C-alpha positions, 0 to 999 in steps of 0.5 A: 448468510455469512459476510466476512471482511478479510483485512490485510493491515500492511496494505490497508486492504479489505477483501470479502467472503460472502456465503449462503447455502453452500455458494460463495463469492469473493470480492477483491481477493489478494494474490494468495488465494489459499485463505479463500479456498480454505474458508469455502472448504470449511463451509462446504461451499463452492466459490461461484463468483470472483467479483472485482470492483475495478482494476486495482493499482496498489496491489495485484489481485488474486482474481486470475488464480482464483478463477483458475482454481475454482472455475468461477467467472471473474466479474467486472463492471461496465467499461472494463476490458481485461485481456483474459476471459471475464464477465463484464456486467451491466449496470443493475445486473444481479447475481445469486449466491444461495439465498442472497442477491448481489446487484451491480451498481456502476459507480465511475469516478475513481476509475471509469470501470469502478463498480459497487456491489449491493448485497441484498439479504434473503428477504430482498432487503439491502444489507451492505454495499462493497464500494471498492475505491469509490467510497471509503470510511471518511473519504472517497477514492482519488480520481487520478488513477484511471489507466490510459484515460483521456479524462482529467482528474477534475472530470473523473471527480465530476463522475464520482460526484454523480455516482455517489449521489445517484447510486450510493447516497439514496440507499438506506442509512442502515446499509453497511459500507464495506470499502476496499481500503482503510487508513494507510492506503495511497488510494485516498487522502484521509481515510479513517482507521475504521474499516466499515460503517453504516451509510447513515453515519458516513452521510453525517460525517464524511466530508464528500457526502455533504447533502448541500455540497455542490459538484464544484465544491466536491471536485475542488475538495477531492482533488486538492492536495493530492500527492503523486501516486506511487510509481508502481501503480500503473504496473499493477493496473497492467497486471490486474488487467492482463494477467500474471504469473502464478504465485506458486511459481514466484514462491518456488523461485523466491524461496531459493536458499543461498549460502553466503558465497552463492548469495554474493555470486548471484548479486554480482552476476545478476545485478540484483538488488539486495533487500534487507527486511530485518528490524531497523536497528538490527540493520543499522548495526550491521548490513551487507554493503549497498543493500536497501533496508525496508523492514517487513514489520513496517509499511513494507509493500507500499514502501517497496512500491514507492522506492524500488522503481524497476518492478522487474529487477532481480531481488535477493533478500535478507530476512529473519529465520522463518519469515522468508515466505512472508517476504516473497508473498508480500513482494508479489502482492505489489507486483515484484515477482522477480525474487531470486533467492534469500540468504540462508542462515540470515545475516549471521551466516554472512558475518560468520563467513567473514563477508564485508559489512557496513553500518549506520550510526544511530543515536538516542533522541536525548543524545541528538538533543544535546548535540543540537543544544550545542550547535543548532546549525547541524543539518537535520533532515526530516523524512516524514510526509509534508503534512506531518512536517507542517503539523510540527517539526524541529525549527531548523529541520529541512523536510525531504520526504522519503517518498521523493528522496531520490528526486531530492538527492542533489539538494543534500550536502555530501560534506556535512553530517546529516542527522536523519529522523522520521516519526518513529525510526523506521523511515529514517533507516530506509532513508539512511540505507538509500543515502549510504548506497549513493555515497553519503558517508556522514549519516546519523540516524535518530532513534525513535524519530520525532516521537522521541525527539518531541519529548526532549524539549528541543525547539519546535515549530508548526510553521513551514520553514523556508528550507523545505524541499518541495 
């Protein structure tokens, strides 16, 4: 028996490869299917089933392409109604993988089709549960993402309470829990950095599995403090439910190398968004005017999904040499399929061709602290999430979370210099690139973000100030 978690950190997503006696099953695959095909080939195994725990909202699954490549049926749990051919399993239905058995446990709540797969070993003993977005390590799935549902989040949370207590919690403590996500995913509120655990430890430590918890308490705690889901979630659900273009076609189109002249012409003719994926400080020093910075080495795909509101908009991109395919692939993972080319030779080629450039002033935290000491009335914009801001922040800073920056542009003055910071220097450059493209000229990025600022002795507080932008 082989059970392998294939974890993708930038999406905080876990897919699973299960193999026994030359037969394999894949649970919740990512869109690029080659790693799964390669694993099966290495084991001399054939992929027998492609199992989906639900219609994912935060990424595009590889189920359709993997089924086409292998002939394996796509399996969903009860209530699923995809528009492509799939096997809709019944609650309690079992599937054989070599000497192993996979049992369907219908666990509605995160969505109504949400399903957990219970893996039994060759002796029929419960070994692991693959819980999708029903149960995370330290948390449970948010109950407000069901597509086209007439149910309220409170009603879905009520279903989730019952699912956990009738289907998952009765299992033995030594059963392993393998969820679809870990810390950093927007599918839950407060997930652990751990990517698997024993069920017994989760019963002891996960707030949502408290034995004495009433349904009313569960509903209140699970729904409290939910931030609005990212804009791209419904579109990803649609792709996962209705199918999509093959990623090989997307790569072929996106990996079109364009000279500086051709790149500029394509931007002008198509109205494409120019996406710069280099490092934050490289972007701040020089960039193509009006381009959006989202660095490939940060939380790339989730920020793309949160900030590029039109998933069908053409995208041209700037990348460091050798990372072009990675950019196109990671865009496609979250449904951005209309990449039409990249700048051949990178930004250096643009400069060498004498094309126009722009820049953002970026200063060390020490210099910022000195300026603040001279004049504490300077306008400081903290683009971290509300919880980060509330835990500790500069006394006079205004919280304008990057997730909602577009909504709050009118609250920002255009006639004052804005000092922008985040936690470490990644999100602040994203925010500055957005503001720059919207006509804000007096911008200064604080390098190293709050992590660096907190070491300077600048006055700080852990209370929410009245200037917070909600």
